[in-house]
Structures are given as C-alpha cells and as structure tokens.
TORPAMAR-976398 format. One record per residue: x, y, z of N, C-alpha, C in turn. Coordinates in steps of 0.1 Angstrom, whole numbers, plus 5000, padded with zeros to 4 digits. Layout:
BEGIN
XYZXYZXYZ
...
***
This chain:
BEGIN
955992784632956992804622958292724626
958992674616960192614618961292714621
962392674626963492764629963992824615
963992744605964392794592963492904587
962192894588961292994584961493124592
961693114605961893224614963193294609
964193224607965493284602965293354589
964493294580964193354567963493494568
962493494577961693614579962493724586
963293684596964193774602965193834593
965693754583966593804573965993894563
964793854559964093924548963494064551
962894074563962094194566962994324565
964194324572964894454571965194504557
965794424548965994484535964694514527
963694434529962394454523961794594527
961794614540961194744545962094854541
963394834541964294944537964094974522
963894874514963594904500962294984498
961294954506959995024505960295174510
960995184520961395324525962095404514
962995334507963695394496962695444485
961795364481960795404471959995524476
959595524489958795634494959695764495
960895744498961795864499961895924485
962095844475962095904461960795974458
959695914461958395964458958196104465
958696114477958496234485959496344480
960696314476961696404473961996424458
961096364450961296374435961196514430
962296554424962396694418963296674406
962796684394963596644382964996694382
965396824385966796854385967596784395
966996734405967796674416967596524417
967096464406966896314406968096234409
969196264403970396184405970896194419
970696314425971196334439970196254448
968996244445967996174454968396024453
968695974441968995834439970295804446
971295894446972495874454972195864469
971295944474970995944488970295804492
969595744482968995614485969995504486
971095514479971995404480971595284471
971895164475971595044468970894944477
969694974482968994884491968594744484
968494754471968094624464969094514465
970394554467971394444468971194344479
970894404491970694314503969394234501
968394294495967194214493967394104483
968094124473968294024463969093914469
970093944477970993844484970193754493
969293814501968493744511967493654504
966893704493965893624486966593494480
967793514475968493404469968693294479
968793324491969093224502967893164509
966693214505965493164512965193014509
964792944519964492804517962992774514
962692654512961292614510960492624523
959192664522958292674533957192574532
956692524544955592434543954292494536
953492414531952292454523951392544532
951292514545950392594553950792734554
952092774551952492914551952692964537
952092904527952192944513951693084511
950593114518949993254516950893364521
951493334533952493434538953693454529
954193344524955293344515954893424502
953693394497953193464485953193614487
952693664498952693804501953993864502
954893804509956293854510956993854497
956793744489957393744476956893854467
955593874467954993984459955494124463
955594144476956094274481957594294477
958394184478959794194474959894214459
959094144451959094164436958794314433
957794374440957394504437958494604441
959194584452960294674456961394664445
961794544442962894524432962494584419
961294564414960894624401960894774402
960394824413960394974414961795034414
962694974421964095024422964795004408
964494894402965094874388964594974379
963295014380962795114371963395244373
963695284386964395404389965795404383
966495294384967795284378967795304363
966795244357966595254342966395404339
965695484347965495624344966795704344
967795654350969095724351969995694338
969495594331970295554319969895634307
970695634296970295704284968895654279
968095754276966695724271965695724283
966195724295965295734307964795874308
963595894314962996024316962096014328
961396124331960496124343959296034341
958896004329957795904327958295774332
959495734330960095614335960095614350
960395724356960395734371958895714376
957995774370956595764375956095614373
956495554363956095414361956695324372
957995354374958695274385957995294398
957595414402956995434415955695374417
954995334406953795264407953895124414
955095074414955294944421955194964436
955395084441955495104456954095074462
952995124458951695094464951394944462
951794884451951494744449952194664459
953494694462954294624472953694644486
953194764489952594794502951294714503
950494704493949294624494949494484497
950494424490950894284492951394264507
952194354511952794344524951794364536
950794454533949894484544949094354548
948994264539948194144542948894054553
950094094557950894024567950894094581
950194204582950394284594949994214607
948994124606948494054618949393944622
950293904613951193794617952593834619
952993954615954394004616954394144622
954694144635954694274642955594384636
956794354630957594454624956894524612
956094444605955294494594954194584599
953594544609952494634615953094764620
954294764625954994884629955294974617
955694904606956094984594954895064589
953695014590952495084585951895174596
952795254602952395354611953295474608
952895594611953795714610955095684618
956295724613957495704620957495744635
956895854638956895894652956095804661
955295714656954395634664954795484664
955895454657956295314656956695244669
957095324678957495274691956395294702
955195334698954095354707953495224712
953795184724953395054729951895034730
951195134734949695124736949095104722
949595174712948995164698949295024693
950594974695950894844690949994734696
949694754709948894654716947394654710
946994784707945594794702945494724688
946594744680946594694667946794544667
947294484678947594344678946294264681
945294324685943994254687943394204674
942694104674941994054661941194154655
941294164642940494264634938994244635
938294354637936794344637936294314623
935094264623934494234610934294354602
934494354589934194464580935294574581
936494544585937594644587938794604578
939794684578940894664569940694734556
941394684546941394734532940194664525
939294744519938194684512938094764499
937794694488937594754475936194744470
935694864465934394864460934494864444
933994764438934194744424935494684421
935894684408937194634404938294724409
939194684418940194774424940894854414
940894994415941595084406940795114394
939695054391938995074379938195214380
937895264368937195394368935895384376
935695494384934495504393934495414405
935495324407935595234418936095314430
936295244441936895304453937595204461
938495244469939195164479938995234493
938695144502938295194516939195134526
939595214536940295154548939495194560
939195084568938495104581939495044592
939895124601940795074612940294944618
941194844619940894714624940194714638
940394824645939894834659938594914659
937994934647936695004646935594944655
934895034662933694994669932595094666
931395064666930295154662929795244673
930395234685929895304696930395454697
931095494687931595634686931595674671
931595804669931695854655933095874651
933495834639934795834634934995934623
936096014623936296104612936496034598
936096104588936196054574937096134566
937996064559938896134550938696074536
938396164526938296124512939396184505
940296094500941596134494941596104479
941796214471941696204456942996204450
943196104442944496084435944796194425
945996194420946396294409945996234396
946296324385945896284372946596154368
945896064361946295934356946395834368
946195874380946295774391944995704393
944895634405943695564409943595554424
942495524429942295524443942995404450
942995294443943695174449945195204453
945795284444947195324447947295434457
946395534456946595654464946195624479
945395514481944995474494946295474503
947395424498948595404506949295524509
948995634503949495764508948995814521
947795744525947095794537946895684548
947095554544946595444553947295444566
948595464567949395454579948795554589
948495674585947995784594946595754598
945795714589944395674593944395564603
945295464601945395354610945895394623
946795484624947295534637946295614645
945695704638944795804645943395754647
942995664638941595614638940695694630
940895684617939995764607939595664596
938395674591937895594580938395674567
938995594558939595654546938995594534
938595684525938095644512938995704501
939395624492940195674480939495634467
938595724462937895684450938795704437
938295644427938995664414938095744404
938695834397937895924388937195844378
936095904373935295834362935995834349
936795944347937595954334938995944337
939795984327941295974328941796064340
941096164343941396244355940096294360
940096374371938896434377938196534367
936896544369936096634360936296774364
937396834359937796974362936997074355
936297034344935497124336934397044328
933297104325932297034317931496944327
930896834321930096744328930896684340
930196664351930896614363930196494369
930696374364930196244370930796214383
931896284387932696244399931996284412
931496404412930796454425929696364429
928796324420927696234424928196094428
929296054421929895924424930495924438
931196024441931796034455930696044465
929696114462928596124472927895994474
927695914464927095784465928095694473
929395694471930295614478930195654493
930195784496930195824510928895784517
927795794509926495744515926595594518
927195514509927295374512928095354525
929295414526930095404537929395444550
928695554549927995614561926895514565
926295444556925295354560925795224567
927095204566927695084573928595124585
928995244586929895284596929495414603
929895434615929495554623930395664619
929995754610930795864606930495994614
931496064618931296194624930996294614
929796344613929396434602930096574604
930696604616931396724618932796724614
933296604611934696584607934796504594
934596574583934596504570935596594561
936696534558937796604551937796554536
937796644527938096614513939496674510
940396584505941696624502942096564489
943196604484943696544471944996604466
945596534457946896564452946796614437
947396724434947496774420945996784414
945696714404944296724398943296694409
943596594418942696564429942496684438
943596754441943496884449942696984442
942797004429941997094421940597064422
940296924421938896884422938296914436
939096924446938596964459937897094458
938497184451937797314449936597304440
936697234429935497214420934297154427
934497054434933396984441933197034455
934197054462934097094476933497234479
933497324469932997454471931497464467
930897354462929497354459928697364471
927497424470926597444481926197314488
926097214480925497084486926596994491
927897044491928996954495928796914510
929096794513928996734527930196764535
931296804528932596804535932796924544
933196904556933397014565934797084564
935697014558937097074556937597034542
938397124536938997094523940497114525
941297024518942797034519943397004506
943397094496944097074484945597074485
946296974479947696964480948296974466
949297054464949897074451948897084439
947897174442946797184432946997314424
946297324413946097444406944797514410
944697644407943597724411943397844402
942097874399941797994392940898084400
941198214401940398304410938898294408
938498254395937098244392936398134401
937198034405936597934414936097994427
936798084432936298154444935098244441
935098314430933998404426932698324423
932798204417931598134413931198034424
931998024435931597934446930397994453
929597904459928497944467928998034479
928498154480928998244490928798194504
927598144507927398094520928197974523
928497894513929297774515930797804519
931297904512932697934513932998014526
931998094530932198184542932398094555
933498104561933898034573934297894571
934397844558934797714555936297694558
936697594566938097564569938797504556
939797574551940497524539941997524543
942697414541944097404544944897384531
945597484526946397474514947797424517
948297324509949597274510950297274496
951397344495952097354482953597354484
954297314474955797314474956297424467
957397484473957997604466958797554454
959097424453959797374441958897324430
957597334432956597274423956897314409
957097224400957397254386956197254377
955097184382953897174373952997284376
952697314389951797424393952597514402
953197624396954097704404953497754417
954297774427953797814440952997934440
953198024431952398154430950898114429
950598004422949197964421948597944435
949297874444948797854457948597984465
949598074463949498204470948298284466
947998274453946798344448945498274453
945498144454944398074459944098114474
945198124482945098164496944498294497
944898394489944398534490942898534485
942598464474941298474469940298414478
940598294484939698224493939498304506
940598364511940498444523939598564521
939798624509938998744506937498704505
937198574501935798534500935198484513
936098484524935598454537935898324543
936698244535937098114540938098124552
938198034560939198024571940397944565
941298014560942397954552943697934561
944197814561945497784566946397754554
947497824554948397804542949697754547
950197644540951497584544952297564531
953397634530954297624519955597554523
955897434516956997354520958197384511
959297434517960397474509961097364501
960997244506961697134499960797044490
959597084489958597004481958497044467
958596944458958296964444956896924441
956596874429955196834427955096684431
954996664444954996534451953896544462
953596424467952696424479953496404491
953396504501954196504513953396424524
953696294526952896214535952996264549
953996344552954096394566953096494569
952396544559951396644561950096584567
949896454565948696384569948296404584
949296384593949096404607948696544610
949296644603948996784605947496804601
947096754590945696764585944696704595
945096584600944196514609944096594623
945196654627945096734639944196864637
944396914625943597034621942096994620
941796884615940396834614939796824628
940596774637940096764651939796894658
940497004653940197134659938797194656
938297144645936897184640936897334638
***
C-alpha cells in the first residue's frame, strides 16, 4: 500500500466503526417513547465519516476490491443514520426506523469482507470484552480454512434460503456446537446472521440463520419451515463436524415463538431452546410432546419494556414450561424493549456448554 492509502484507511476506519456502533446502539436500545433520547445519546457520528470520505484519494486498481467494500460499508452506515434522522422529522414513524436499521447488517456484510486484511475490522467483529484478547486475535489472523466464513445457501435472504457462518479456524478433528438463529417477522436470515456472528466467531460455533418460507415463520397451520430447517441442518452436518449434544435453536420475536412451535416437537434435534422476546400460549406446553419437554433446557429472555409482547407473556411461559417439566432459565432485562440483546449471546453459549 502507498502511504496515501494507509493514511486514508487510518482516517476512515474510526468514524466508520463508530457509525456502525451507533446503529447497533439504536437497534439494542430502541424503545418508541425514548427514541429521541436514544438518538441524542448517539450524537452525530455521520459528520466525521462524511468529512473523511470527502478527502479520500484515488487507489490503485489492485486495491479496488478493498475500496469497494469500505465504500459499501460507509454508504450503508450513512444511509442508516440518515434514515434514523428522517424518522425524527414530521411524518417519520417506527416503520421509518426499522427500514433505516436494515442498512446495518448490509454494512456489516460489506465490511466483514476486509477482516483478513484490516486487523481493526477483525477486532470489531468480536464481542467487546474479547477485542483485546491477543491469543484470539492471533488465531483469527491465520489464513482461513477452506469452506469457512460467511456462506449463503440459495439466493441470500430469499424465502427458504439460509446463511451460514463457519469460524475461519474450523478443523474437523473436534465437534463444534451449532446455533440456529431465527429472524423476527418480515426479517431474513442474511440480515439476522449479524446478530450472532461476532459471538460465534469468538467462541467457535457454527451458525445457521435460515429464512422463513413465508412472510414470517409458520406459527399456525401448515409448517414448511420445520422440514426446511431440518434439511439445512442435515446439509451442514454432512459437511462439518457438529456436536450433537450442543445444538441450540434460538430466535427473536416470531423466530422465538417458532422455537416453541418447532423445538417442542418430539422429533426435534435441538438439545437447547432459547426464545427471545417471543410470544407464548399455555396450550403450547400442553400440546408439546411430554417426553420431549421433560428435562429440556429452555432459556427465556425477555424485556420488561417490550411493547409488542408484554413481559407477562414470558412469565407465563416460564411457569407453564416449568410445570411441564422443562429445565427453565428465565432472564428478564429491565432496559430491553422489543429488540434483540446481542449481549445475551455469550450467556447463551456458556449455558449451552453447561449441557
């Protein structure tokens, strides 16, 4: 790299990563009555990013791919923040906010393509507590093994497709835990993968993020999603060494509810269930296979501020599942609205290891 390129990258990465952190902060702390306060806490990270981008020079053709990924990530951050600003204007609403936040996983996907070349980016895609872990950084600095990283099955984000992450340091000489993470209503696996990737990358877990066959998961009536997920898991297990004693099914909102619908079936392969911000009806426990639910580890996560599925729903789920014989862990987050709390991933992975 030329000195000018190095200077450009050194100048660009801090505001770019700060912008992504800002989008993630809003996604985690989004609560309609407090939206303006959350935006005030974010500040104006887009200003520094716009200034740096305006001063970037031309790069040699051999680095065009790197520039493309950094530009795409920057575009995503700026579009996301602009959308959040628009939501604060007259005519803006929560739908505008949700649309704006869709730019965050797109920006992350673009930026992740640079992790092997830019150590600060590699560090960003780790849980905050592990970003200074020297041993982990050295392990991630090794060349990626074949068949690892982010892989898409089918058209990325399309109905019934899936996105897969396999840690770049994967080896077949040991069994790896499996996490299947289900997106919320109107979402898709390509986007939801980024809710979990940093933690799977740090701990060493194979991650599948499928996309529902319909507009959301099959919560009633015909169920094409359970056999599709089973087929995806079979495919992954045929290619990678999966620990059959550590298979977690988790999900957000409708995805969390589908954890109950599919995960309580007698034939389910999953050893652990972790619905997050999900709804629940007591009949789910009553109609579940009695042998399946007895002793089944279930970790419920819900926010006290949830405006879509009130927290009482989760408390009732806890009681009904415990009464049916499940081993229930219940976690109620005081500051969580109807959002995905990424900090819970490490907790769930530690719980999965307890068996």
